[in-house]
N, C-alpha and C positions, 0 to 999 in steps of 0.2 A: 483120707485127703490135708487136711490139716494136721496132722499127728503123726504125720508119714514126712511135710515138709516141715516141722520144724526139727524133727529127729535130725532131717540133713541138712539143714541150717548149724544145729549143735555140733555134730561130726568137724569141722574145721578146727574151733577153739576148745574142743579132747581133745585132737591128734598136735594140738600144739599145748596143751595143760601137758599130753602126757609124755612127751618127746622135752620140755622143760624140768620139766618130776624125775625122771629117764634121766640126763644130762646132768642136772645138780649134784645127784646121786653117782653119778661115777665120776663128775669136780671132789668129791669128798672121801671117797672110796679111795680113789691116787691120792690125792692128796697125805691121811692116816696111816697109807701102804710109804709113801715115802721117809714119814719121820719115822712110823716103825725101823724100817730097814739101817735110818743115819740113825735111829738109836742104838741098837746092833752093832752096826759096826766101831760106835761108839766106843757101844764097852770092852768090844775085843781090842779095839784099838788102846783103849784105858790100861787093860791088864799084861799089852804089849810095851804100853810104855814107861807099867813098872819095874821091867827089870831091870837088874841091876844096881836100883833106889831102897833098900833098907827098907826104909818110916816111908816109904811108899803108902797116904792109907787111901791109894784114891780109889781102887771095889770097897775101901768100905764105907766110903760115904756114899761115890754117886750110886750106890744100887739105892739109897738111900733116899736121897732126891731126887729119883724117878721115878721112885713109890709113890712121894709125896704126889712129884708130877700130873700125872698119871691119875693119881684121883683125881685134882685140881680138873683136869683137862676133861676127865669126869661128869664133875658136877660142871662145869663150864658147857658144855657142851649141855647137859638136861635141861639147865637150868632158860627160859625164855631168856633173850636178854630183850627185851624191849622194856623188860619190869625198868632196866635199870631209865630210859624214856620216862617212865608213867612216877617217877617219884625223882625231882629233878634235883633236890639234894644231896644223891646218893654220891654222884657222879666227883662234887662239893665235895664230900665229905670222904673221899679217897683219895683226894691231891690233899686233900691240905691235913688225914692222917701220913699221905708216904712226903710232906715238906717240914712234915715234921720229922719225920724222918730223916729225911736229910740233913740239916740242922745240929740232931743229934752226935752225926759224924764230925760235924768239927766239933766237939765238944770234950777240952778235955779229961782225961780219964774214964770215958764212955768209948770216947773213937777209939780204929785201931788201924795202924798206920804200917804201914808194908810197901818198901821203896821209893820210901818219901810221899806219899801216897795216906791219907785218909778217906776212905771209901765205905769200910765200914763196921759196924757192930757185931759186939759178938755176946750169944747166949753160952755159957754152960762149954759145949766141946763142938759148939755149930759157930757161922760168923753167915752174914745175911749183908747183902749189897745192894742200899735202899734204892740209889743210883736205876734199878732195873723195874723196878714197883715204880718207879718215876717212869718209864716208859708205856705201858700199858694203863695207868692212870693216867696217861698225860689225855691220848688217844680216846682211850672211850667219855676227856671232857669235852677236846675240840671235836667232838662228834655228836654227841649234845646238845654245845652250843652250837654247833654251826645247821643243823636243823631245826631245833626251840627259832631261833633269828635268823631259817633260807631268804625269805626277802627281804632281809635290807644287811646281808651278807658284803654286796656289793656293794655300802657305805665306808667311807672310813672310817668315822667313830667306833664302828658298833661291830666292821668288819673284819676291819683292820687295825685296831687300835684297842681293841678290850679286849680281842685274846692271846695277842703280842706280849700283851702286859703278860697274862699268865705265862704264857710259855717264857718272858722273861724269868719272871722271878726260877721257876724252877729250872729253868736252862744253867742261871745264874749259882744258883746251890750247888747243882754239880760240879760248873764249870772252874767250881775254887775250893773242892775237894783236891787237887787239880783230877778231874778226868775231860782230858778233853776233845778226849775221838768222842764216849758218848754223849756230850752237850753238843757235836757238832752232829753226830748222828740222829738226834732227838730233836738236834733245829731242821735239819734235812725234811724228816718222819715230818714233825708238823706243817712244815712249808707245801709239801702236797695237801696234807688231810685240810690248809685251808683254801690251797688252790682247788680244787674238786668241790668243795662250798660253794665257791661260790666270788670268793675277792678278787679286784679288779688286778691287774700288773700295775698300774700306772699308781696302785698303792704300796705294792708290794715289789716293785724293784726296788727304790728308791732306800728303802731301810736294808735291803741287805743288801745293795755294795757297801753302806756303812757299817755295818758286820764284816765284811768281807775287805773290809781297810782295816779296820780297828785289829780281825786276828789276820791279819799280816804283820801288821805295828807290832803284837803282841809274840809273833815269834818269833821276828826279828831281833826285841828286844829278850827274850826269853833263850840264855844259852844252854838249857838242854832239846827243847823242843829244835831250837836252830842249831844242834848238833844231829840231831835224828834226821833233819832232814838235807841235813852237807852230804852226812855217813848214806844218805839215798843210795843221793844224787852222783857221790864218789865210792864204793861199793868197797874197790879193791883197794884201798886208797885205810878203807878205816874196816877191814873185815879179821883185825886181829881186838877193837876196840868198840864200838857204838853201833860199831857195822858186825858183829859176830855173826847173835842169829840170823837176821837177812842169810846174809851171805851161808852160810852152815846150813839155813833150808836151803837156802839154794844147791851146797852138793850132797845134799841127800834128796832132791827135788831126779833133782840129775845122774847115781845113784841107782837110782828103782828101778830105770827103764822102763818096760809095757809090763812086764809083769811080774817085779820085785823082783826084792831078793831073797823074799819067805815072810813069811809073822813071824815076828821076833829074833832075827839078824838082824834088824840094824840096826848101825852101830853109832850113829847125827843122836842118838836120845842119850850113851852115853856119857853125858858132862858135856857136850860140846853144843845142846843146845837147851839153854835155862828150863826157858819155857815151853819146852817138846811137850806136854800131858794141856796146856792152855792153850797161848793163841798159836802154837806152830805145829800143829798135834796132825796138819793133812803134812806138811812134809815127812813125819813119820808114815801114815795112812800111802801120802806116793814112796819110800822109799820102802817102801818092803811090802806092796800089794802092787804098789810101780802107776801106772800110767791113764792101764784102766779103772782102779782104783779110783782114782784125781777127779778124772772122766764121771766117773759111778759118782759122785760126790756131787758134780756141779751138775750134772743134769737132774737130778733130784731136786739143789734152790730151783731148778731153770721153772722144771714140774710142780716145784708146792708155790711158784708165785703165779702162774696163769690158771693154777687149780683157783691158790687166793681171787687173783683179779677175779673168776670166770665168777666164782662164788657169789663177790663184790655185785658183778653187773647185772647178779638177778636176787639180789636182798631187796625183802620189800616196800622196805622205809629204805627213807634219806637215812634214818643213824644207822639203819645195817649198810648198808652201802660204803659210808664211810670209814664206819670200825673197821668193815674188815678191808678195804682198800689201806688202812693207817697200819693193820698189824698185820698186812701182806708186806706193806717196803718196809716196818720194820723188818720183817721176817728174811727180806730179800736179800738189800743194801746192808746189814751187817755178812751179811756174807761173803757179798758181793768187799767188803773191804776188806775181810778177815783173808779171802783169799789171792787180794791185791797185794796185800801185806808182804806173805806169806812167798810169795812168786816173783817177788822185790816189782811190781806193779805199784803199789804204794807203798809211803815212810808208814812206819811200824808204832799203829793208832789205840794196842792196849785190847781192842775187841777178841770177846772167845766165841769161837767160829758155832753156828749154835748146836743144839743134840748133839753133840760130838766133844766138845775143847771139856773137862772135864771146872765142873763149877755149878756150886747150886743152886743160888738165886737165878740164874741164868736158864738154868736148865728149866725151873718151874714155870717160869711169868712166860718165857715159849712153848712149855705142855701148855700150861690154860690161853694162849693166844689161838694155840693149834683149836682147843674146846669150843671155845667163844665164834672163828670161824666155819665150824661143826655146828653150833646150835644156830647161826642166819644159815649155813649151806639147809639146815631141816625146816627153818622157815623161811627157803627162798620164796616159792609156786606156792599160795595157800589153798589149797582148793577151800570148793564153796559151795557145797551140798546146798540144795534146798533145804530151809525154814533152819540151817548150822548156826551156831551164834560165834559171829566171831570174836575176836583177841580187841579188847574195845579197854583201850589205855583211860588213866585218871584225864578224864578231859580239861582238867583243869589246868593240871599240873603239864598241861600241853599245851594247853590255849600258847597265841603270839602278841597277845597288849602287854 
């Protein structure tokens, strides 16, 4: 009787464990499936975008970066993400390394300047954008800090001042490249992570308002960016100048209709949209494959966002929850900004479309983010059989004192 009563009492918890583990497993499968579909679509559209461009090396470099990214994704999914919090010096070392690279892109003779911006480092035939690595490094560090000092996050100094100083240094180095779009993106993602970690709104809002006012003054005083905003607001007036790409992207989306003009038959990519393979590749998708493919891309990113939030919600610790939240919103917000620029809803920010646009650094980092989400999902529901030895990170490293 006693054993039967114990068995009946154990059924609800076992059922809940089974449902949770199964749902997280399905969420991770949907996540990886959507990413795989976007990768395939990106390769196909880059092949189409190279039509008519003799010197285009999209199909040579992008598969190489994709292979590197898939290896990084597999490694990130295999390694237990909790070891990052077991050794607190690792997130700081990663961010210090990234900041060193961000400083190097400002050094004459080392930096690579394209269109007036110094955002790249070159090693042989390969170029790297350190600000992409900063996205991942900053999120991991903030998540580590948010868990380690969780009880002090509602306070002013440890909860607001110290993490904001770290974020300010990283974003400042990115801002002066200049890369305003990435700085704004990372500022938003960092704010979301800190808010989830527990900082108080009364400490958070005043600095944000000050930053927004300073940003507005900067945009007003900067001729190039003020012209971008003006062209966004007056697209018909500037369609032959600053608003050329945005206007031609709208034309491409309209010409595609519901089913598109056919793969490889698009015309706007033939010199009318200079960045058709990077920031404006969605316009090529819309023209050649139509509204159906555009809606598929939006649905895929929506599914990735929902799955990422679900994985974050079921993470087995605060560190995993904060990392998953930051990476999910990073991917989602970058996709939203890119789609908003292509459709004319936002001014041009120079951000690529994740998993689809040409660009090695962004592709490798985004696939690594997906691998980390996979690692968190694998350990979201930890089975606890009798006598099993559970994961025990270094208690001294995780102490809150």
